[in-house]
VEXDREN-2710 file (C-alpha; in Angstrom, 1 decimal):
% VEXDREN-2710
k/r/px/py/pz
1/MET/19.9/-14.8/-56.5
2/ASN/17.5/-12.5/-58.4
3/TYR/15.1/-10.1/-56.8
4/GLU/12.1/-12.4/-57.0
5/GLU/14.0/-15.2/-55.3
6/LEU/15.1/-12.7/-52.6
7/ILE/11.5/-11.7/-51.9
8/GLU/10.4/-15.3/-51.8
9/ASN/13.2/-16.2/-49.4
10/ARG/12.3/-13.3/-47.2
11/ASP/8.7/-14.3/-47.1
12/LYS/9.6/-17.6/-45.6
13/ARG/11.7/-16.1/-42.8
14/LYS/10.5/-16.4/-39.2
15/THR/11.6/-13.6/-36.9
16/GLY/11.4/-12.8/-33.1
17/LYS/10.7/-16.4/-32.2
18/PHE/10.1/-17.4/-28.6
19/ARG/8.5/-20.3/-26.8
20/LEU/5.1/-20.4/-25.2
21/PRO/3.8/-23.5/-23.3
22/TYR/1.7/-24.6/-26.2
23/GLY/3.9/-23.6/-29.1
24/TYR/6.3/-21.0/-30.7
25/PHE/5.3/-17.4/-31.2
26/TYR/7.0/-15.8/-34.3
27/LYS/6.7/-13.2/-37.0
28/ARG/6.6/-14.0/-40.7
29/ILE/6.8/-11.5/-43.5
30/ILE/4.0/-12.1/-45.9
31/ASP/3.2/-9.7/-48.8
32/ASN/5.8/-7.3/-47.4
33/LYS/4.0/-7.2/-44.0
34/TYR/4.8/-8.8/-40.6
35/SER/2.2/-11.2/-39.4
36/ASN/2.1/-12.9/-36.0
37/PHE/1.7/-16.7/-35.7
38/VAL/1.8/-19.3/-33.0
39/GLU/2.8/-22.7/-34.3
40/PHE/1.7/-25.5/-31.9
41/HIS/3.9/-28.3/-30.6
42/ASP/3.4/-31.5/-32.6
43/GLU/2.6/-33.5/-29.5
44/LEU/-0.4/-31.3/-28.9
45/THR/-1.7/-31.3/-32.5
46/ASP/-1.5/-35.1/-32.6
47/ASP/-4.3/-35.2/-30.0
48/ILE/-7.7/-35.6/-31.8
49/LEU/-9.3/-33.2/-29.3
50/PHE/-6.9/-30.4/-30.0
51/ASP/-8.7/-29.0/-33.1
52/GLU/-11.9/-28.8/-31.2
53/CYS/-10.2/-27.1/-28.2
54/ILE/-8.8/-24.3/-30.5
55/ARG/-12.0/-23.8/-32.5
56/ARG/-14.1/-23.7/-29.3
57/GLN/-11.8/-21.1/-27.7
58/CYS/-11.8/-18.9/-30.8
59/GLU/-15.5/-18.8/-30.8
60/ALA/-15.8/-18.2/-27.0
61/LEU/-13.3/-15.3/-26.9
62/SER/-15.3/-13.4/-29.4
63/THR/-17.4/-12.2/-26.5
64/VAL/-14.5/-11.1/-24.3
65/LYS/-14.3/-7.3/-24.5
66/SER/-11.1/-6.7/-22.6
67/ARG/-8.4/-4.8/-24.5
68/TYR/-5.9/-7.2/-22.8
69/GLN/-7.2/-10.2/-24.8
70/LEU/-5.5/-10.9/-28.2
71/ARG/-7.6/-12.1/-31.1
72/PHE/-6.6/-15.0/-33.3
73/THR/-7.7/-17.1/-36.3
74/PRO/-7.0/-20.8/-36.6
75/ASN/-4.8/-21.9/-39.5
76/GLU/-5.7/-25.3/-40.8
77/GLY/-3.7/-27.8/-42.9
78/ASP/-4.8/-31.3/-43.9
79/ASP/-8.1/-30.6/-42.0
80/SER/-6.4/-29.9/-38.7
81/VAL/-5.3/-26.8/-36.9
82/TYR/-1.5/-26.5/-36.8
83/ALA/-1.2/-22.8/-35.9
84/VAL/-3.1/-19.6/-35.2
85/ALA/-2.7/-16.2/-36.8
86/VAL/-2.6/-13.5/-34.1
87/GLU/-3.8/-9.9/-34.5
88/PRO/-1.1/-7.3/-35.6
89/GLY/1.3/-5.9/-33.0
90/ASN/4.8/-6.2/-31.8
91/TYR/4.7/-8.6/-28.9
92/ILE/7.2/-10.4/-26.7
93/SER/6.8/-12.6/-23.6
94/PHE/6.9/-11.1/-20.1
95/GLU/9.8/-13.4/-19.5
96/SER/11.7/-11.8/-22.4
97/LEU/10.8/-8.3/-21.2
98/LEU/12.4/-8.9/-17.8
99/ASN/15.4/-10.6/-19.4
100/ASP/16.0/-7.7/-21.7
101/LEU/15.0/-5.0/-19.2
102/PRO/15.1/-6.2/-15.6
103/SER/15.1/-2.7/-14.1
104/ILE/11.6/-2.2/-15.4
105/VAL/10.2/-3.7/-12.2
106/ALA/11.5/-0.7/-10.3
107/LYS/9.6/1.7/-12.5
108/ASN/6.9/3.6/-10.6
109/ASP/3.7/1.6/-10.5
110/PHE/4.9/-1.1/-13.0
111/ILE/4.2/-4.0/-10.7
112/SER/0.9/-2.7/-9.3
113/SER/-0.3/-1.7/-12.8
114/THR/0.6/-5.1/-14.2
115/ILE/-1.3/-6.9/-11.4
116/SER/-4.3/-4.7/-11.7
117/LYS/-4.6/-5.4/-15.5
118/LEU/-4.2/-9.1/-15.0
119/VAL/-6.9/-9.0/-12.3
120/GLU/-9.2/-7.0/-14.6
121/ILE/-9.1/-9.4/-17.5
122/THR/-9.1/-12.6/-15.4
123/THR/-12.2/-11.4/-13.6
124/GLU/-14.0/-10.9/-16.9
125/LEU/-12.8/-14.3/-18.1
126/ASN/-13.9/-16.0/-14.9
127/ASN/-17.3/-14.4/-15.1
128/GLN/-17.7/-16.2/-18.4
129/GLY/-16.5/-19.5/-17.0
130/ILE/-13.0/-19.3/-18.5
131/GLN/-9.8/-19.8/-16.6
132/TYR/-6.3/-18.9/-17.7
133/LEU/-4.7/-21.5/-15.3
134/CYS/-1.1/-20.6/-16.1
135/PHE/0.2/-17.1/-15.4
136/ALA/3.8/-18.1/-16.0
137/PRO/6.1/-15.2/-17.3
138/SER/6.5/-17.2/-20.5
139/ASN/2.7/-17.4/-21.0
140/ILE/2.0/-13.7/-20.7
141/LEU/2.6/-11.4/-23.6
142/VAL/3.4/-7.7/-23.5
143/ARG/3.5/-5.0/-26.2
144/LYS/7.1/-3.9/-26.8
145/ASN/6.3/-0.2/-27.1
146/ASP/4.6/0.2/-23.7
147/SER/5.0/-3.1/-21.9
148/GLU/1.2/-3.5/-21.6
149/ILE/0.1/-7.1/-20.9
150/ARG/-1.8/-9.3/-23.3
151/LEU/-3.3/-12.8/-22.9
152/LEU/-3.8/-15.2/-25.8
153/LEU/-4.8/-18.9/-25.2
154/HIS/-6.5/-20.0/-22.0
155/GLY/-5.8/-23.2/-20.2
156/SER/-9.3/-24.2/-19.3
157/PHE/-10.1/-24.9/-23.0
158/PHE/-7.2/-27.5/-23.2
159/GLN/-8.2/-29.5/-20.0
160/PRO/-10.3/-32.1/-21.9
161/MET/-7.1/-33.3/-23.6
162/LYS/-5.6/-34.5/-20.2
163/MET/-2.1/-33.5/-21.4
164/GLN/-1.1/-31.2/-18.5
165/ASP/2.4/-32.5/-18.2
166/THR/3.0/-31.8/-21.9
167/LEU/1.2/-28.5/-22.0
168/TYR/2.8/-27.0/-18.8
169/GLU/6.3/-28.6/-19.2
170/GLY/8.8/-26.2/-17.6
171/VAL/6.2/-24.0/-15.9
172/GLU/4.6/-26.4/-13.5
173/THR/5.3/-24.2/-10.5
174/PHE/2.9/-21.6/-11.8
175/VAL/0.0/-24.1/-12.2
176/ALA/-2.3/-25.1/-9.4
177/PRO/-1.8/-28.7/-8.1
178/GLU/-5.4/-29.7/-8.9
179/VAL/-4.8/-28.7/-12.6
180/MET/-1.6/-30.7/-12.9
181/SER/-3.3/-33.7/-11.4
182/GLY/-6.3/-33.5/-13.8
183/GLU/-8.8/-32.9/-11.0
184/LYS/-11.6/-30.3/-10.9
185/TRP/-10.4/-26.7/-11.4
186/ASP/-12.1/-23.4/-11.0
187/ASP/-11.5/-19.7/-10.4
188/ARG/-9.3/-20.5/-7.3
189/SER/-6.9/-22.2/-9.7
190/ASP/-6.3/-18.8/-11.3
191/VAL/-5.9/-17.3/-7.8
192/TYR/-3.1/-19.9/-7.2
193/SER/-1.3/-19.2/-10.5
194/LEU/-1.6/-15.4/-10.2
195/GLY/-0.3/-15.6/-6.7
196/LYS/2.8/-17.4/-8.0
197/PHE/3.3/-14.8/-10.7
198/ILE/3.0/-11.9/-8.1
199/ASP/5.7/-13.7/-6.0
200/TYR/7.8/-13.9/-9.2
201/LEU/7.5/-10.2/-9.8
202/TYR/9.1/-9.5/-6.5
203/THR/12.0/-11.9/-7.1
204/THR/14.5/-9.0/-7.4
205/SER/13.3/-6.7/-4.6
206/GLY/11.9/-9.3/-2.3
207/LEU/8.2/-9.8/-1.4
208/PRO/7.0/-7.1/0.9
209/PHE/6.3/-8.3/4.5
210/GLU/2.7/-7.2/4.4
211/LEU/2.1/-9.4/1.3
212/LYS/3.6/-12.6/2.5
213/LYS/0.4/-13.8/4.2
214/VAL/-1.6/-12.8/1.1
215/ILE/0.6/-14.9/-1.2
216/ALA/0.7/-17.8/1.2
217/LYS/-3.1/-17.9/1.3
218/ALA/-3.4/-17.5/-2.5
219/THR/-1.0/-20.3/-3.2
220/ASP/-2.2/-22.8/-0.6
221/GLU/-2.2/-26.4/-1.8
222/ASP/-5.8/-26.7/-0.6
223/PRO/-8.2/-24.7/-3.0
224/GLU/-10.7/-24.3/-0.2
225/LYS/-8.2/-22.2/1.8
226/ARG/-7.4/-19.8/-1.0
227/TYR/-9.2/-16.5/-1.9
228/PRO/-12.4/-17.2/-3.8
229/SER/-11.4/-15.0/-6.7
230/VAL/-8.5/-12.9/-8.0
231/ALA/-10.6/-9.8/-7.2
232/ALA/-10.6/-10.8/-3.5
233/LEU/-6.9/-11.5/-3.7
234/HIS/-6.2/-8.1/-5.2
235/SER/-8.5/-6.4/-2.6
236/ASP/-6.6/-7.9/0.3
237/MET/-3.3/-6.9/-1.3
238/LYS/-4.4/-3.3/-1.6
239/LYS/-5.8/-3.2/1.9
240/ARG/-2.7/-4.6/3.5
241/THR/-0.4/-2.3/1.5
242/SER/-2.5/0.7/2.5
243/ILE/-2.4/-0.3/6.2
244/ARG/1.3/-0.9/6.1
245/LYS/1.9/2.5/4.3
246/THR/-0.2/4.3/6.8
247/SER/1.4/2.6/9.8
248/VAL/4.9/3.2/8.5
249/MET/4.2/6.9/7.7
250/GLY/2.5/7.3/11.0
251/THR/5.4/6.0/12.9
252/ALA/7.8/8.1/10.8
253/ALA/5.7/11.1/11.4
254/ILE/5.7/10.7/15.1
255/ALA/9.5/10.2/15.0
256/ILE/9.9/13.4/13.0
257/ALA/7.7/15.4/15.4
258/ILE/9.7/14.1/18.4
259/PHE/12.9/14.8/16.7
260/VAL/11.9/18.4/15.9
261/ALA/10.6/18.8/19.5
262/ASN/13.9/17.5/20.9
263/ILE/15.9/20.0/18.9
264/PHE/13.8/23.0/19.9
265/PHE/12.9/22.2/23.5
266/ASP/15.8/20.2/25.0
267/LEU/13.3/17.6/26.3
268/VAL/13.4/16.5/29.9
269/PRO/11.9/13.0/30.5
270/SER/8.9/13.0/32.8
271/THR/6.4/10.4/33.9
272/GLU/4.0/12.9/35.3
273/PRO/0.5/12.2/33.9
274/ILE/-1.2/14.9/31.8
275/GLU/-4.6/16.3/33.1
276/PHE/-7.1/17.7/30.7
277/VAL/-9.7/20.3/32.0
278/LYS/-12.3/22.4/30.3
279/PRO/-11.4/25.9/29.3
280/VAL/-12.1/28.7/31.8
281/LYS/-15.6/30.1/31.1
282/GLU/-15.4/33.2/33.3
283/PRO/-12.4/35.3/34.3
284/VAL/-11.5/35.4/38.0
285/ASP/-13.1/38.3/39.8
286/GLU/-10.6/41.0/40.8
287/SER/-12.3/41.3/44.2
288/LEU/-10.9/37.9/45.1
289/LEU/-7.5/39.5/45.3
290/ASP/-8.4/41.5/48.3
291/GLU/-6.1/41.4/51.4
292/GLY/-6.3/38.1/53.2
293/PHE/-7.2/36.1/50.1
294/ASP/-5.2/32.9/49.6
295/PRO/-5.2/32.0/45.9
296/LEU/-4.0/28.5/46.6
297/THR/-7.2/27.6/48.4
298/GLU/-9.7/30.0/46.8
299/LEU/-8.9/30.1/43.0
300/GLY/-9.2/26.4/42.4
301/ALA/-8.2/24.4/39.3
302/ASP/-9.7/26.8/36.7
303/ALA/-7.6/29.8/37.7
304/ASP/-5.5/31.1/34.8
305/SER/-1.8/31.9/34.8
306/ALA/-2.4/35.7/34.6
307/THR/-4.6/35.6/37.8
308/ILE/-1.9/33.6/39.7
309/ALA/0.7/36.1/38.5
310/ARG/-1.3/39.0/39.7
311/ALA/-1.9/37.3/43.0
312/ILE/1.8/36.7/43.5
313/ARG/2.6/40.4/42.6
314/ASP/-0.1/41.5/45.1
315/TYR/1.3/39.3/47.7
316/MET/4.8/40.5/47.1
317/THR/3.7/44.2/47.2
318/ASN/1.5/44.0/50.3
319/ASP/3.7/41.7/52.3
320/SER/7.2/42.5/51.1
321/ASP/8.5/42.7/54.6
322/LYS/7.3/39.2/55.5
323/VAL/7.6/37.1/52.4
324/ASP/7.2/33.4/53.3
325/GLU/9.5/31.2/51.1
326/LYS/7.3/28.2/51.6
327/LYS/4.2/30.3/50.5
328/MET/6.2/31.4/47.4
329/ARG/7.0/27.8/46.5
330/GLU/3.3/27.0/46.8
331/PHE/2.5/29.9/44.5
332/GLN/5.1/28.7/42.0
333/ALA/3.7/25.1/42.1
334/LYS/0.2/26.4/41.5
335/ALA/1.4/28.6/38.6
336/GLU/3.2/25.6/37.0
337/GLN/0.1/23.4/37.5
338/ILE/-2.1/25.9/35.7
339/PHE/0.4/26.5/32.9
340/ARG/0.6/22.7/32.4
341/LYS/-3.1/22.3/32.0
342/GLN/-3.5/25.3/29.7
343/TYR/-0.6/24.2/27.5
344/SER/-1.8/20.6/27.4
345/ARG/-5.1/21.6/26.0
346/ALA/-3.5/23.9/23.4
347/ALA/-0.8/21.4/22.4
348/ASP/-3.3/18.6/21.9
349/ILE/-5.4/20.7/19.5
350/ILE/-2.3/21.8/17.6
351/LEU/-0.8/18.4/17.3
352/SER/-4.1/17.0/16.0
353/LYS/-3.5/19.0/12.8
354/ILE/-0.9/16.5/11.7
355/TYR/-1.9/13.4/13.6
356/ASN/-5.1/12.5/11.6
357/ASN/-5.9/10.2/8.7
358/GLU/-5.0/12.9/6.1
359/GLY/-1.8/13.8/7.9
360/MET/-0.7/10.2/8.3
361/ASN/-1.1/9.6/4.5
362/ASN/1.1/12.5/3.5
363/THR/4.5/12.0/2.0
364/GLU/7.4/12.3/4.4
365/LYS/8.4/15.6/2.7
366/ASN/4.9/17.1/3.2
367/PHE/4.7/15.8/6.8
368/LYS/8.1/17.5/7.7
369/ALA/6.8/20.8/6.3
370/SER/3.6/20.4/8.3
371/SER/5.5/19.5/11.4
372/LYS/7.6/22.6/11.2
373/GLU/4.5/24.8/11.1
374/VAL/3.0/22.9/14.0
375/MET/6.1/23.2/16.1
376/LYS/6.1/26.9/15.4
377/GLU/2.6/27.1/16.7
378/LEU/3.6/25.1/19.8
379/VAL/6.5/27.5/20.5
380/ASP/4.4/30.6/20.0
381/LYS/1.7/29.2/22.4
382/GLN/4.3/28.4/25.0
383/LYS/5.7/31.9/24.8
384/GLU/2.2/33.4/24.9
385/LEU/1.2/31.5/28.0
386/ALA/4.6/32.2/29.6
387/SER/4.2/35.9/29.2
388/LYS/1.0/35.8/31.1
389/SER/2.4/33.8/34.0
390/SER/4.9/34.4/36.7
391/LEU/7.1/31.5/35.4
392/SER/10.5/31.9/33.8
393/GLU/11.1/31.1/30.1
394/ALA/13.3/28.1/31.1
395/THR/10.5/26.7/33.3
396/THR/7.8/27.0/30.7
397/GLN/10.1/25.5/28.0
398/ARG/10.8/22.5/30.2
399/ILE/7.1/21.9/31.0
400/ALA/6.2/22.4/27.3
401/SER/8.8/19.8/26.2
402/GLU/7.4/17.3/28.7
403/ILE/3.9/17.8/27.5
404/ILE/4.8/17.4/23.8
405/GLU/6.8/14.2/24.5
406/GLN/3.9/12.7/26.4
407/LEU/1.3/13.7/23.8
408/THR/3.3/12.3/20.9
409/GLU/3.9/9.0/22.7
410/LYS/0.1/8.8/23.5
411/LYS/-0.7/9.4/19.8
412/LYS/1.8/6.9/18.7
413/LYS/0.1/4.2/20.9
414/GLU/-3.3/5.2/19.6
415/LEU/-2.2/4.9/16.0
416/GLU/-0.6/1.5/16.5
417/LYS/-3.8/0.3/18.3
418/SER/-5.9/1.7/15.4
419/MET/-3.8/-0.1/12.7
420/LYS/-4.0/-3.3/14.6
421/ALA/-7.7/-3.1/15.0
422/LYS/-8.2/-2.5/11.3
423/GLU/-6.2/-5.5/10.4
424/GLU/-7.9/-7.8/12.9
425/ASN/-11.4/-6.6/11.9
426/SER/-10.9/-7.0/8.1
427/PRO/-13.3/-9.5/6.6
428/GLU/-10.5/-11.4/4.9
429/GLU/-8.5/-11.7/8.1
430/GLN/-11.5/-13.1/9.9
431/LYS/-11.7/-15.9/7.4
432/ASN/-8.2/-17.0/8.0
END
């Protein structure tokens, strides 16, 4: 074989061939350059309507601006279209990508990015009255260098041919029932097909719990029960994923805080309700500590720990020869009551630094770091209030641990209630 024959033989080679629903995609070397072609199945080109479908599609797609749309030119032979020449690039099917590199679905943001791009171009197409109809993995192309998606030919242009069984042979599960039966189709048919593709994407890892209702609605046999558009489908997916993430992070955050508190305070279970009172506006007058004054009846609920401590010292000094044990227990109970109220106010403010929308959306690592800072504040506040009271360190630690446990449980319930309310009040949920 001489050089000229070698070149001619090479020009005739087809490389990288793979099957699409409507034909075979391959590369051919022409004039020392690789060119992309799709050669259609004979059973399709035999239909007299096929040529018109391809030409009409080529003309209509000239107005589609999305970078995810591949351009093509019809190739004609004997006055009929037998193939299309596709714009330059190294493309494979999405199916081939996952067969060659299945681990790519675990790549950060790969699934969410793929879905977002498909929603973007499908929304543009639907706005122009075009439906893709078949988001089968073998009918979506990707660039080999960066795995970015590309669409080529759209199913709605082939519908006049009434050859659904032939066109979608082998990928029927990705096509809406109304399309396969030849009935009226619309944007909800794309919702069905995209929902099936999303379900396919999670084949390896399993469809997340929060998306099961979304996919079930998107792929309902009855078009009226589906989302009205792929944008609505995508919006509900993002909302439910966000709620789930916040809820999981919130529950984890509360568990972390309780865990840290348990380690530091040696928690003692208690069912005693927490009372919240306003801060003391004015210090207690020293004259109230005159002889004969009974702080248990005169100081009231707004007395601070320091005042009680002074009252106890004064009582002990003036009446050391006749200390009443019952009276001392009453003093102790009053001191504990006041410490509990003061620490409850302070702990609620401190814990609110991490139990808020911003805190709940933090990563677990960041939340742990914030929790440590908050727990240090709680400990410092406990020691500060203890130093001003007549209570022992052990007593104030016990009371502080009870309060932290009760507050975290309260915040956990509030968070769960908030998450449930968001889900129930969402527009899409109300339509279900």
